Steps between C-alpha positions, in 0.01 A plus 500: 500500500216311678407623848577163662856495356558862605387425855713186517808698381420781744480255790863390434645849567673510836316690779704636792256329745597161348871539575508355857296198384730446197800529736341221713451288189866563421611397843302174484645441155855555627448268797355236273784516246775514768357206693461291178855580398636408844305170513600415136867564583494325840302177434500244225171411330276296742729554797290539825627675809291484815473839657219417749315174562224631272702708251768414248695680234499302173605608157231417243413620147135549408429529130125518565285739703371470856536142640689410174188540294594425132856410603509208255323684209799477259649846520231724345390600848821703558407766246129482591582578864750772399228670291244454777748657758575797274129571438411450865791727612395777267135469611605510869730800439212689327260406786755619755532830315127559506457445874389787726745601774281342768499152344815391686396131565430451126826680411692271737334194355574604139860588581556157648339328202699716255833434659429129516373476141813682367723270717350185355489657148881557526567136576261370234634729233875443570500136617180341379400411857437666828739434790313368806671435830278543806343172608265451793394152620332314784489123562636411150248730339665770285356829388636581143826692517477869418706825500488855624317614183230231562464619856452861384239398241312284757493771776403761244215286368373431857512877570299573185243242600486630853460858369220392270304344783583713807679817381354843469408590146648826368250784474334519149624786281245779472499613139 
């Protein structure tokens, strides 16, 4: 077996230090799925409920990616994004398992991204679209609707970027 494949398979084995972060990813996933189910059962498609002057709940279906990218691509994008989410989730899981115990900010970021990726993967696989329902606006300018999974992915990505610029680098292994 090639060394690269052996290393990739080894990184998928669960490490005890990863458990709290996987639990966090699971909590985010549960919150995402529960909130989407509640909104889907409480609102009809396109219905908008003002919660605050700058925030509405609105049930929307996004068959594309962020900001409805490729939403009108004819259907092939569903399985492309499913495959992309599976590969990304496995990569993130492996990365999370390889972290050192002191890399807490990176682990937090990866857990948020993983939970969000699996939440949107669930929707895309089972429904062919992602349920979005959180809508912010100001003076008739609307930010694209999103969901809890999207928020987790975004916060996780921001934390990774922050860590790469301002975080402490883990000590190099002395071999």
